[in-house]
LORO-463850 format. One record per residue: y, z, x of N, C-alpha, C, O, CB in turn; chain; residue in three letters. Coordinates in pm, whole numbers. Atoms other than C-alpha are relative to their C-alpha. Glycine has a CB too. Layout:
<pts>
n_py Y | n_pz Z | n_px X | ca_py Y | ca_pz Z | ca_px X | c_py Y | c_pz Z | c_px X | o_py Y | o_pz Z | o_px X | cb_py Y | cb_pz Z | cb_px X | c A | r ALA .
...
</pts>
This chain:
<pts>
n_py -122 | n_pz 36 | n_px -48 | ca_py -3336 | ca_pz 657 | ca_px -274 | c_py -42 | c_pz 45 | c_px 180 | o_py -91 | o_pz 154 | o_px 208 | cb_py 143 | cb_pz 94 | cb_px -92 | c A | r MET .
n_py 87 | n_pz -22 | n_px -136 | ca_py -3448 | ca_pz 663 | ca_px 100 | c_py 165 | c_pz 104 | c_px 107 | o_py 282 | o_pz 67 | o_px 113 | cb_py -69 | cb_pz -228 | cb_px 92 | c A | r GLN .
n_py -105 | n_pz -68 | n_px -52 | ca_py -3224 | ca_pz 929 | ca_px 307 | c_py 68 | c_pz -54 | c_px 119 | o_py -14 | o_pz -112 | o_px 190 | cb_py -39 | cb_pz 120 | cb_px 26 | c A | r GLU .
n_py -75 | n_pz 87 | n_px -98 | ca_py -2959 | ca_pz 785 | ca_px 571 | c_py -73 | c_pz 115 | c_px 138 | o_py -113 | o_pz 230 | o_px 120 | cb_py 217 | cb_pz -9 | cb_px -31 | c A | r LEU .
n_py 19 | n_pz -100 | n_px -135 | ca_py -3050 | ca_pz 941 | ca_px 943 | c_py 135 | c_pz -11 | c_px 92 | o_py 158 | o_pz 70 | o_px 182 | cb_py -147 | cb_pz -53 | cb_px 105 | c A | r LYS .
n_py -108 | n_pz 2 | n_px -98 | ca_py -2718 | ca_pz 815 | ca_px 1099 | c_py 122 | c_pz -46 | c_px -106 | o_py 104 | o_pz -98 | o_px -216 | cb_py -32 | cb_pz -111 | cb_px 141 | c A | r THR .
n_py -90 | n_pz 49 | n_px 70 | ca_py -2383 | ca_pz 750 | ca_px 982 | c_py 91 | c_pz -104 | c_px 90 | o_py 214 | o_pz -108 | o_px 98 | cb_py 71 | cb_pz 113 | cb_px -59 | c A | r GLU .
n_py -56 | n_pz 78 | n_px -107 | ca_py -2301 | ca_pz 511 | ca_px 1224 | c_py 74 | c_pz -139 | c_px -77 | o_py 153 | o_pz -204 | o_px -8 | cb_py -131 | cb_pz -40 | cb_px 114 | c A | r ASN .
n_py -80 | n_pz 53 | n_px 100 | ca_py -2172 | ca_pz 277 | ca_px 915 | c_py 115 | c_pz 40 | c_px -11 | o_py 194 | o_pz -30 | o_px -74 | cb_py -43 | cb_pz 9 | cb_px -105 | c A | r TYR .
n_py -132 | n_pz -53 | n_px 44 | ca_py -1891 | ca_pz 471 | ca_px 907 | c_py 133 | c_pz -34 | c_px 153 | o_py 253 | o_pz -5 | o_px 152 | cb_py -35 | cb_pz 202 | cb_px -41 | c A | r LYS .
n_py -87 | n_pz 22 | n_px -101 | ca_py -1751 | ca_pz 348 | ca_px 1277 | c_py -67 | c_pz -115 | c_px 60 | o_py -182 | o_pz -111 | o_px 105 | cb_py 25 | cb_pz 120 | cb_px 93 | c A | r PHE .
n_py 0 | n_pz 95 | n_px -103 | ca_py -1720 | ca_pz 6 | ca_px 1439 | c_py 83 | c_pz -65 | c_px 79 | o_py 171 | o_pz -136 | o_px 31 | cb_py -40 | cb_pz -69 | cb_px -30 | c A | r PHE .
n_py -114 | n_pz 79 | n_px -77 | ca_py -1539 | ca_pz -122 | ca_px 1731 | c_py -27 | c_pz -132 | c_px 56 | o_py -140 | o_pz -178 | o_px 75 | cb_py 46 | cb_pz 77 | cb_px 115 | c A | r GLN .
n_py 14 | n_pz 185 | n_px -62 | ca_py -1491 | ca_pz -487 | ca_px 1870 | c_py 95 | c_pz -1 | c_px 105 | o_py 200 | o_pz -64 | o_px 101 | cb_py 54 | cb_pz -148 | cb_px -125 | c A | r HIS .
n_py -68 | n_pz -21 | n_px -146 | ca_py -1365 | ca_pz -398 | ca_px 2211 | c_py 40 | c_pz -173 | c_px 25 | o_py 155 | o_pz -196 | o_px 62 | cb_py -133 | cb_pz 81 | cb_px 142 | c A | r ARG .
n_py -34 | n_pz 106 | n_px -21 | ca_py -1377 | ca_pz -787 | ca_px 2240 | c_py 108 | c_pz -96 | c_px -49 | o_py 142 | o_pz -206 | o_px -4 | cb_py -81 | cb_pz -32 | cb_px -8 | c A | r GLU .
n_py -69 | n_pz 67 | n_px 53 | ca_py -1146 | ca_pz -869 | ca_px 2014 | c_py 151 | c_pz -43 | c_px 57 | o_py 199 | o_pz 38 | o_px 136 | cb_py -6 | cb_pz 55 | cb_px -102 | c A | r CYS .
n_py -152 | n_pz 45 | n_px -67 | ca_py -798 | ca_pz -1022 | ca_px 2121 | c_py 90 | c_pz 78 | c_px 1 | o_py 163 | o_pz 95 | o_px 99 | cb_py 69 | cb_pz -103 | cb_px -55 | c A | r GLU .
n_py -74 | n_pz -103 | n_px 36 | ca_py -622 | ca_pz -764 | ca_px 1951 | c_py 13 | c_pz 144 | c_px 5 | o_py 99 | o_pz 216 | o_px -45 | cb_py 2 | cb_pz -14 | cb_px -77 | c A | r PHE .
n_py 66 | n_pz -107 | n_px -25 | ca_py -812 | ca_pz -471 | ca_px 2075 | c_py 73 | c_pz 102 | c_px 90 | o_py 109 | o_pz 57 | o_px 198 | cb_py -118 | cb_pz -40 | cb_px 50 | c A | r PHE .
n_py -81 | n_pz -44 | n_px 146 | ca_py -637 | ca_pz -225 | ca_px 1999 | c_py 118 | c_pz -21 | c_px -43 | o_py 220 | o_pz -21 | o_px 26 | cb_py 12 | cb_pz 116 | cb_px -20 | c A | r PRO .
n_py -98 | n_pz 45 | n_px 65 | ca_py -431 | ca_pz -318 | ca_px 1735 | c_py 162 | c_pz 70 | c_px -8 | o_py 276 | o_pz 27 | o_px -22 | cb_py -61 | cb_pz -7 | cb_px -116 | c A | r CYS .
n_py -91 | n_pz -105 | n_px 26 | ca_py -228 | ca_pz -44 | ca_px 1714 | c_py -19 | c_pz 104 | c_px 155 | o_py -115 | o_pz 119 | o_px 231 | cb_py -50 | cb_pz 83 | cb_px -165 | c A | r HIS .
n_py 17 | n_pz -62 | n_px -136 | ca_py -108 | ca_pz 185 | ca_px 2005 | c_py -87 | c_pz 107 | c_px -25 | o_py -109 | o_pz 126 | o_px -144 | cb_py 131 | cb_pz 49 | cb_px 70 | c A | r LYS .
n_py 88 | n_pz -101 | n_px 32 | ca_py -344 | ca_pz 476 | ca_px 2036 | c_py -38 | c_pz 70 | c_px 166 | o_py -57 | o_pz -1 | o_px 265 | cb_py -140 | cb_pz -74 | cb_px -95 | c A | r THR .
n_py 53 | n_pz -49 | n_px -101 | ca_py -441 | ca_pz 739 | ca_px 2305 | c_py -125 | c_pz 51 | c_px -17 | o_py -167 | o_pz 138 | o_px 60 | cb_py 72 | cb_pz 79 | cb_px 48 | c A | r GLU .
n_py 151 | n_pz -26 | n_px 9 | ca_py -788 | ca_pz 771 | ca_px 2182 | c_py -92 | c_pz -105 | c_px -27 | o_py -175 | o_pz -86 | o_px -116 | cb_py -27 | cb_pz 91 | cb_px -97 | c A | r ASP .
n_py 54 | n_pz 74 | n_px 1 | ca_py -933 | ca_pz 444 | ca_px 2239 | c_py -114 | c_pz -52 | c_px -25 | o_py -149 | o_pz -162 | o_px -67 | cb_py 20 | cb_pz -8 | cb_px 46 | c A | r GLU .
n_py 118 | n_pz 15 | n_px 31 | ca_py -1257 | ca_pz 537 | ca_px 2237 | c_py -44 | c_pz 27 | c_px -154 | o_py -150 | o_pz -4 | o_px -207 | cb_py -62 | cb_pz 74 | cb_px 88 | c A | r GLU .
n_py 61 | n_pz -65 | n_px 152 | ca_py -1264 | ca_pz 687 | ca_px 1880 | c_py 66 | c_pz -116 | c_px -105 | o_py 56 | o_pz -103 | o_px -227 | cb_py 73 | cb_pz 195 | cb_px -46 | c A | r ASN .
n_py -60 | n_pz 99 | n_px 83 | ca_py -1068 | ca_pz 355 | ca_px 1754 | c_py -50 | c_pz -44 | c_px -90 | o_py -130 | o_pz -129 | o_px -50 | cb_py 30 | cb_pz -86 | cb_px 46 | c A | r PHE .
n_py 116 | n_pz 80 | n_px 94 | ca_py -1234 | ca_pz 239 | ca_px 1446 | c_py 52 | c_pz -131 | c_px -51 | o_py 152 | o_pz -134 | o_px -122 | cb_py -46 | cb_pz 89 | cb_px -141 | c A | r ASN .
n_py -13 | n_pz 138 | n_px 71 | ca_py -1235 | ca_pz -143 | ca_px 1361 | c_py -7 | c_pz -5 | c_px -114 | o_py 59 | o_pz -95 | o_px -166 | cb_py -78 | cb_pz -86 | cb_px 27 | c A | r CYS .
n_py 112 | n_pz 27 | n_px 106 | ca_py -1429 | ca_pz -92 | ca_px 1059 | c_py 144 | c_pz -43 | c_px -112 | o_py 98 | o_pz -130 | o_px -186 | cb_py -132 | cb_pz 169 | cb_px -50 | c A | r LEU .
n_py -95 | n_pz 31 | n_px 106 | ca_py -1093 | ca_pz -149 | ca_px 814 | c_py 117 | c_pz -48 | c_px 91 | o_py 213 | o_pz 14 | o_px 137 | cb_py 36 | cb_pz 130 | cb_px -104 | c A | r PHE .
n_py -74 | n_pz 104 | n_px -137 | ca_py -934 | ca_pz -405 | ca_px 1050 | c_py 120 | c_pz -25 | c_px -127 | o_py 239 | o_pz -10 | o_px -100 | cb_py -119 | cb_pz -196 | cb_px 84 | c A | r CYS .
n_py -118 | n_pz 35 | n_px 75 | ca_py -727 | ca_pz -491 | ca_px 753 | c_py -10 | c_pz 131 | c_px -111 | o_py -115 | o_pz 151 | o_px -174 | cb_py -7 | cb_pz -171 | cb_px -70 | c A | r TYR .
n_py -9 | n_pz -108 | n_px 66 | ca_py -623 | ca_pz -177 | ca_px 562 | c_py -18 | c_pz 31 | c_px -113 | o_py 91 | o_pz 30 | o_px -171 | cb_py 74 | cb_pz 32 | cb_px 11 | c A | r CYS .
n_py 40 | n_pz 38 | n_px 128 | ca_py -766 | ca_pz -154 | ca_px 250 | c_py 104 | c_pz 136 | c_px -113 | o_py 90 | o_pz 146 | o_px -235 | cb_py -205 | cb_pz 8 | cb_px -2 | c A | r PRO .
n_py -106 | n_pz -64 | n_px 92 | ca_py -470 | ca_pz 124 | ca_px 123 | c_py 131 | c_pz -78 | c_px 33 | o_py 231 | o_pz -32 | o_px -20 | cb_py 19 | cb_pz 169 | cb_px 26 | c A | r LEU .
n_py -127 | n_pz -13 | n_px 36 | ca_py -192 | ca_pz -66 | ca_px 209 | c_py 58 | c_pz -44 | c_px -171 | o_py 173 | o_pz -30 | o_px -211 | cb_py 65 | cb_pz -82 | cb_px 109 | c A | r TYR .
n_py -75 | n_pz 41 | n_px 96 | ca_py -181 | ca_pz -209 | ca_px -140 | c_py 44 | c_pz 115 | c_px -104 | o_py 105 | o_pz 96 | o_px -209 | cb_py -71 | cb_pz -107 | cb_px -59 | c A | r ALA .
n_py -71 | n_pz -111 | n_px 70 | ca_py -117 | ca_pz 159 | ca_px -255 | c_py 107 | c_pz 57 | c_px 43 | o_py 129 | o_pz 178 | o_px 53 | cb_py -70 | cb_pz 93 | cb_px -18 | c A | r LEU .
n_py -164 | n_pz -24 | n_px -58 | ca_py 234 | ca_pz 134 | ca_px -122 | c_py 7 | c_pz 147 | c_px 25 | o_py -64 | o_pz 219 | o_px 95 | cb_py 135 | cb_pz -45 | cb_px -119 | c A | r GLY .
n_py -75 | n_pz -168 | n_px -55 | ca_py 398 | ca_pz 470 | ca_px -103 | c_py -112 | c_pz 97 | c_px -25 | o_py -80 | o_pz 216 | o_px -12 | cb_py 159 | cb_pz 67 | cb_px -109 | c A | r GLU .
n_py 87 | n_pz -123 | n_px 43 | ca_py 63 | ca_pz 663 | ca_px -208 | c_py -118 | c_pz -29 | c_px 88 | o_py -223 | o_pz 20 | o_px 47 | cb_py -42 | cb_pz 12 | cb_px -172 | c A | r ASN .
n_py 93 | n_pz 23 | n_px -80 | ca_py -155 | ca_pz 535 | ca_px 81 | c_py -49 | c_pz 143 | c_px 112 | o_py -155 | o_pz 185 | o_px 158 | cb_py 54 | cb_pz -128 | cb_px 68 | c A | r CYS .
n_py 6 | n_pz -141 | n_px -86 | ca_py -86 | ca_pz 853 | ca_px 287 | c_py -48 | c_pz -28 | c_px 156 | o_py -123 | o_pz 39 | o_px 226 | cb_py -119 | cb_pz 113 | cb_px -76 | c A | r GLY .
n_py -54 | n_pz 60 | n_px -161 | ca_py -23 | ca_pz 663 | ca_px 627 | c_py 140 | c_pz 34 | c_px 21 | o_py 216 | o_pz 85 | o_px -61 | cb_py -7 | cb_pz -176 | cb_px 20 | c A | r GLY .
n_py -82 | n_pz -19 | n_px -63 | ca_py 230 | ca_pz 674 | ca_px 858 | c_py 85 | c_pz -149 | c_px -22 | o_py 83 | o_pz -223 | o_px 76 | cb_py -51 | cb_pz 50 | cb_px 129 | c A | r ASN .
n_py -67 | n_pz 126 | n_px -12 | ca_py 454 | ca_pz 352 | ca_px 732 | c_py 143 | c_pz 49 | c_px -20 | o_py 189 | o_pz 163 | o_px -23 | cb_py -49 | cb_pz -116 | cb_px -108 | c A | r PHE .
n_py -169 | n_pz -5 | n_px 11 | ca_py 831 | ca_pz 269 | ca_px 688 | c_py -26 | c_pz -136 | c_px -104 | o_py -129 | o_pz -196 | o_px -134 | cb_py 121 | cb_pz -27 | cb_px 183 | c A | r LYS .
n_py -44 | n_pz 131 | n_px 68 | ca_py 971 | ca_pz -13 | ca_px 484 | c_py 112 | c_pz -62 | c_px 80 | o_py 200 | o_pz 2 | o_px 138 | cb_py 50 | cb_pz 24 | cb_px -151 | c A | r TYR .
n_py -63 | n_pz 34 | n_px -117 | ca_py 1132 | ca_pz -261 | ca_px 676 | c_py 171 | c_pz -50 | c_px -118 | o_py 180 | o_pz -28 | o_px -238 | cb_py -114 | cb_pz -151 | cb_px 115 | c A | r THR .
n_py -111 | n_pz 33 | n_px 77 | ca_py 1505 | ca_pz -403 | ca_px 558 | c_py 0 | c_pz -93 | c_px -128 | o_py 82 | o_pz -88 | o_px -220 | cb_py 80 | cb_pz -52 | cb_px 84 | c A | r GLU .
n_py 76 | n_pz 92 | n_px 113 | ca_py 1330 | ca_pz -667 | ca_px 329 | c_py -125 | c_pz 49 | c_px -78 | o_py -206 | o_pz -27 | o_px -131 | cb_py -52 | cb_pz -126 | cb_px 68 | c A | r ASP .
n_py 77 | n_pz -49 | n_px 97 | ca_py 1122 | ca_pz -452 | ca_px 153 | c_py -156 | c_pz 11 | c_px 25 | o_py -244 | o_pz 59 | o_px -47 | cb_py 27 | cb_pz -78 | cb_px -108 | c A | r GLY .
n_py 149 | n_pz 35 | n_px -55 | ca_py 812 | ca_pz -538 | ca_px 364 | c_py -64 | c_pz 175 | c_px 33 | o_py 10 | o_pz 262 | o_px 78 | cb_py 13 | cb_pz -122 | cb_px 180 | c A | r ILE .
n_py 15 | n_pz -119 | n_px -66 | ca_py 603 | ca_pz -222 | ca_px 434 | c_py -72 | c_pz -16 | c_px 105 | o_py -160 | o_pz -101 | o_px 89 | cb_py -48 | cb_pz 96 | cb_px -69 | c A | r LYS .
n_py 8 | n_pz 0 | n_px -116 | ca_py 527 | ca_pz -177 | ca_px 783 | c_py -67 | c_pz 141 | c_px 68 | o_py -14 | o_pz 251 | o_px 81 | cb_py 128 | cb_pz -33 | cb_px 35 | c A | r ASP .
n_py 90 | n_pz -58 | n_px -15 | ca_py 222 | ca_pz -27 | ca_px 907 | c_py -31 | c_pz 57 | c_px 138 | o_py -99 | o_pz 157 | o_px 158 | cb_py -77 | cb_pz -68 | cb_px -46 | c A | r CYS .
n_py 9 | n_pz 8 | n_px -119 | ca_py 266 | ca_pz -85 | ca_px 1293 | c_py -48 | c_pz 154 | c_px 52 | o_py -150 | o_pz 166 | o_px 120 | cb_py 130 | cb_pz -58 | cb_px 50 | c A | r SER .
n_py 11 | n_pz -143 | n_px -36 | ca_py 292 | ca_pz 332 | ca_px 1342 | c_py -122 | c_pz 69 | c_px -51 | o_py -161 | o_pz 172 | o_px 3 | cb_py 117 | cb_pz 74 | cb_px -49 | c A | r ASN .
n_py 100 | n_pz -56 | n_px 40 | ca_py -4 | ca_pz 394 | ca_px 1131 | c_py -137 | c_pz -25 | c_px 47 | o_py -181 | o_pz -134 | o_px 83 | cb_py 7 | cb_pz -15 | cb_px -107 | c A | r CYS .
n_py 142 | n_pz 16 | n_px -74 | ca_py -364 | ca_pz 496 | ca_px 1247 | c_py -95 | c_pz 58 | c_px -103 | o_py -206 | o_pz 93 | o_px -62 | cb_py -14 | cb_pz 87 | cb_px 155 | c A | r LEU .
n_py 90 | n_pz -41 | n_px 53 | ca_py -518 | ca_pz 611 | ca_px 952 | c_py -118 | c_pz -45 | c_px -31 | o_py -212 | o_pz 33 | o_px -47 | cb_py 34 | cb_pz 27 | cb_px -67 | c A | r VAL .
n_py 131 | n_pz 35 | n_px 24 | ca_py -785 | ca_pz 366 | ca_px 882 | c_py -52 | c_pz -30 | c_px 167 | o_py -165 | o_pz -71 | o_px 191 | cb_py -7 | cb_pz -140 | cb_px -116 | c A | r PRO .
n_py 81 | n_pz 37 | n_px -157 | ca_py -851 | ca_pz 319 | ca_px 1280 | c_py -23 | c_pz 127 | c_px 67 | o_py -38 | o_pz 129 | o_px 189 | cb_py 96 | cb_pz -101 | cb_px 118 | c A | r HIS .
n_py 69 | n_pz -133 | n_px -76 | ca_py -949 | ca_pz 715 | ca_px 1335 | c_py -142 | c_pz 39 | c_px -72 | o_py -152 | o_pz 51 | o_px -194 | cb_py 111 | cb_pz 148 | cb_px -12 | c A | r LYS .
n_py 148 | n_pz -11 | n_px 23 | ca_py -1328 | ca_pz 779 | ca_px 1315 | c_py -18 | c_pz 81 | c_px -101 | o_py -105 | o_pz 52 | o_px -183 | cb_py -79 | cb_pz 47 | cb_px 109 | c A | r ARG .
n_py 3 | n_pz -121 | n_px 75 | ca_py -1289 | ca_pz 1072 | ca_px 1126 | c_py 64 | c_pz -43 | c_px -177 | o_py 43 | o_pz 27 | o_px -276 | cb_py 107 | cb_pz 123 | cb_px 98 | c A | r LYS .
n_py -104 | n_pz 5 | n_px 108 | ca_py -1063 | ca_pz 928 | ca_px 843 | c_py -152 | c_pz -118 | c_px -101 | o_py -90 | o_pz -187 | o_px -182 | cb_py 210 | cb_pz -96 | cb_px 70 | c A | r ASN .
n_py 85 | n_pz 77 | n_px 66 | ca_py -1371 | ca_pz 719 | ca_px 672 | c_py -21 | c_pz 28 | c_px -134 | o_py -19 | o_pz -60 | o_px -220 | cb_py -108 | cb_pz 0 | cb_px 59 | c A | r TYR .
n_py -17 | n_pz -42 | n_px 143 | ca_py -1406 | ca_pz 961 | ca_px 363 | c_py 118 | c_pz -2 | c_px -50 | o_py 135 | o_pz -4 | o_px -172 | cb_py -40 | cb_pz 120 | cb_px -25 | c A | r GLU .
n_py -161 | n_pz -43 | n_px 67 | ca_py -1023 | ca_pz 1001 | ca_px 338 | c_py 12 | c_pz -127 | c_px -72 | o_py 60 | o_pz -120 | o_px -185 | cb_py 154 | cb_pz 31 | cb_px 123 | c A | r TYR .
n_py -25 | n_pz 133 | n_px 51 | ca_py -1036 | ca_pz 576 | ca_px 278 | c_py -89 | c_pz 4 | c_px -148 | o_py -55 | o_pz -41 | o_px -258 | cb_py -54 | cb_pz -126 | cb_px 118 | c A | r ILE .
n_py 104 | n_pz 40 | n_px 94 | ca_py -1341 | ca_pz 603 | ca_px 72 | c_py 58 | c_pz 66 | c_px -145 | o_py 56 | o_pz 14 | o_px -257 | cb_py -162 | cb_pz 62 | cb_px 53 | c A | r MET .
n_py -81 | n_pz -71 | n_px 137 | ca_py -1147 | ca_pz 884 | ca_px -167 | c_py 94 | c_pz -71 | c_px -72 | o_py 137 | o_pz -28 | o_px -180 | cb_py 83 | cb_pz 119 | cb_px 34 | c A | r SER .
n_py -97 | n_pz 32 | n_px 63 | ca_py -904 | ca_pz 629 | ca_px -233 | c_py -40 | c_pz -99 | c_px -69 | o_py 59 | o_pz -151 | o_px -122 | cb_py 101 | cb_pz -19 | cb_px 65 | c A | r LYS .
n_py 81 | n_pz 118 | n_px 54 | ca_py -1125 | ca_pz 354 | ca_px -386 | c_py 63 | c_pz 16 | c_px -125 | o_py 163 | o_pz -47 | o_px -159 | cb_py -170 | cb_pz 3 | cb_px 2 | c A | r PHE .
n_py -27 | n_pz 10 | n_px 158 | ca_py -1093 | ca_pz 443 | ca_px -738 | c_py 170 | c_pz -49 | c_px -18 | o_py 201 | o_pz -131 | o_px -104 | cb_py -33 | cb_pz 175 | cb_px -83 | c A | r MET .
n_py -155 | n_pz 45 | n_px 15 | ca_py -670 | ca_pz 407 | ca_px -684 | c_py 2 | c_pz -139 | c_px 52 | o_py 85 | o_pz -216 | o_px 5 | cb_py 112 | cb_pz 96 | cb_px 88 | c A | r ASP .
n_py -9 | n_pz 161 | n_px -42 | ca_py -744 | ca_pz 67 | ca_px -495 | c_py -31 | c_pz -93 | c_px -170 | o_py 24 | o_pz -184 | o_px -233 | cb_py -161 | cb_pz -43 | cb_px 150 | c A | r ILE .
n_py 55 | n_pz 93 | n_px 138 | ca_py -935 | ca_pz -41 | ca_px -816 | c_py 127 | c_pz -5 | c_px -116 | o_py 146 | o_pz -113 | o_px -173 | cb_py -158 | cb_pz 89 | cb_px -86 | c A | r VAL .
n_py -110 | n_pz -43 | n_px 103 | ca_py -626 | ca_pz 93 | ca_px -1063 | c_py 91 | c_pz -129 | c_px 24 | o_py 143 | o_pz -198 | o_px -65 | cb_py 84 | cb_pz 165 | cb_px 35 | c A | r GLU .
n_py -111 | n_pz 85 | n_px -7 | ca_py -413 | ca_pz -142 | ca_px -862 | c_py -65 | c_pz -149 | c_px -28 | o_py 3 | o_pz -227 | o_px -95 | cb_py 77 | cb_pz 17 | cb_px 146 | c A | r VAL .
n_py 93 | n_pz 118 | n_px 58 | ca_py -662 | ca_pz -438 | ca_px -913 | c_py -9 | c_pz -64 | c_px -137 | o_py 14 | o_pz -178 | o_px -176 | cb_py -119 | cb_pz 38 | cb_px 13 | c A | r ALA .
n_py 23 | n_pz 24 | n_px 136 | ca_py -747 | ca_pz -387 | ca_px -1262 | c_py 76 | c_pz -111 | c_px -101 | o_py 196 | o_pz -133 | o_px -116 | cb_py 19 | cb_pz 121 | cb_px -48 | c A | r ARG .
n_py -139 | n_pz 115 | n_px 61 | ca_py -629 | ca_pz -663 | ca_px -1477 | c_py 28 | c_pz 61 | c_px -106 | o_py -68 | o_pz 99 | o_px -172 | cb_py -30 | cb_pz -174 | cb_px -47 | c A | r LYS .
n_py -112 | n_pz -66 | n_px 75 | ca_py -351 | ca_pz -507 | ca_px -1709 | c_py -30 | c_pz -97 | c_px -152 | o_py 40 | o_pz -80 | o_px -251 | cb_py 181 | cb_pz -23 | cb_px 91 | c A | r LYS .
</pts>
């Protein structure tokens, strides 16, 4: 297996997106669009992000930057098996 010389795959930014940045941030330079739709959403209360539930019981992640921080790639990948469990056929 060939050793990777970069870690560019961990970060992507789409500044031309009509919604960029989709969350308020003070660090636009490091705003990561790689996980545009957060893979942790399905984990509910176990996602580790800054969320709240609306009165209707809908998870509101509008104040969460976990998937959009450059440094959180490894954290999201560490939750992959938890996501698999949610999706597993019972």
